C-alpha positions in Angstrom: 6.1 30.6 9.7 7.9 30.1 6.4 6.5 30.3 2.9 6.7 26.5 2.7 4.6 26.2 5.9 2.0 28.6 4.6 1.8 26.8 1.2 1.5 23.4 3.1 -1.2 24.7 5.4 -3.2 26.2 2.5 -2.8 23.0 0.5 -4.0 20.9 3.4 -7.0 23.2 3.9 -7.9 23.0 0.2 -7.8 19.2 0.2 -10.0 19.2 3.4 -12.5 21.6 1.8 -12.8 19.0 -1.0 -13.9 16.5 1.6 -10.6 14.6 2.0 -9.8 13.5 5.5 -6.7 11.2 4.8 -4.0 13.6 3.6 -0.5 12.3 3.3 2.8 14.2 2.9 5.3 12.7 0.5 8.9 13.7 0.0 10.4 12.2 -3.2 14.1 12.3 -3.9 15.6 14.3 -6.8 15.6 12.7 -10.2 13.5 9.8 -9.2 11.6 8.3 -12.1 8.6 5.9 -11.8 7.6 3.9 -14.9 4.1 3.9 -16.2 1.7 2.7 -13.5 -1.8 3.4 -12.1 -3.5 3.7 -8.7 -6.8 2.1 -7.8 -8.1 5.4 -6.4 -8.5 8.9 -7.7 -5.5 11.2 -7.0 -5.8 14.7 -5.7 -2.3 16.3 -5.2 -0.9 19.7 -4.4 2.9 20.4 -4.8 4.5 22.1 -1.8 8.1 22.4 -3.0 10.2 21.2 -6.0 8.9 20.0 -9.3 7.4 16.8 -10.7 6.4 15.8 -14.3 3.4 13.6 -14.7 2.9 12.0 -18.1 -0.4 10.3 -19.2 -1.1 8.7 -22.5 -2.7 12.0 -23.6 -0.9 14.8 -21.8 2.2 16.0 -19.9 1.9 18.0 -16.7 4.9 20.0 -15.3 4.0 20.8 -11.7 5.7 23.2 -9.2 4.9 24.8 -5.9 1.2 25.5 -5.4 0.2 23.5 -8.5 -2.7 21.1 -8.1 -3.3 17.8 -10.0 -6.2 15.4 -10.1 -6.1 12.0 -11.9 -8.8 9.4 -12.1 -8.1 6.0 -10.6 -6.8 3.5 -13.1 -5.2 6.1 -15.3 -1.8 5.0 -16.5 0.9 7.6 -15.9 4.6 8.0 -15.2 6.3 10.3 -12.8 9.6 12.2 -13.0 10.9 14.2 -10.1 13.0 17.3 -10.8 16.6 17.9 -9.7 15.7 19.3 -6.3 13.2 16.7 -5.3 9.5 17.3 -4.5 7.3 17.6 -1.5 3.6 17.1 -2.0 0.3 16.5 -0.2 -1.9 13.7 -1.6 -5.4 12.8 -0.5 -6.0 9.1 -0.4 -8.9 6.9 0.7 -8.6 5.7 4.3 -8.7 2.1 3.3 -5.8 2.1 0.8 -3.4 -0.8 1.7 -0.3 0.7 0.1 -0.1 3.9 2.2 3.5 5.0 3.0 
């Protein structure tokens, strides 16, 4: 088992312990930027590998492996993926129509 696998398993367990049953794995390409947007649901995310910057109207978060991030639904934010891409686990409601 690699360190990445251990981190992913621990992250999945943490999200499940918080009561999440729909946990999705996202792999985002290097240097991808997403303009300011919001999600209708609360976000609960744990980074597995790589880096991502999340910017809200009040704060900037630079997240790396093992970092956790929660954001209330409806909060405007932008996303900027680091130069090596990012892999993360995100808990989402089971009835979200825009799942990937």
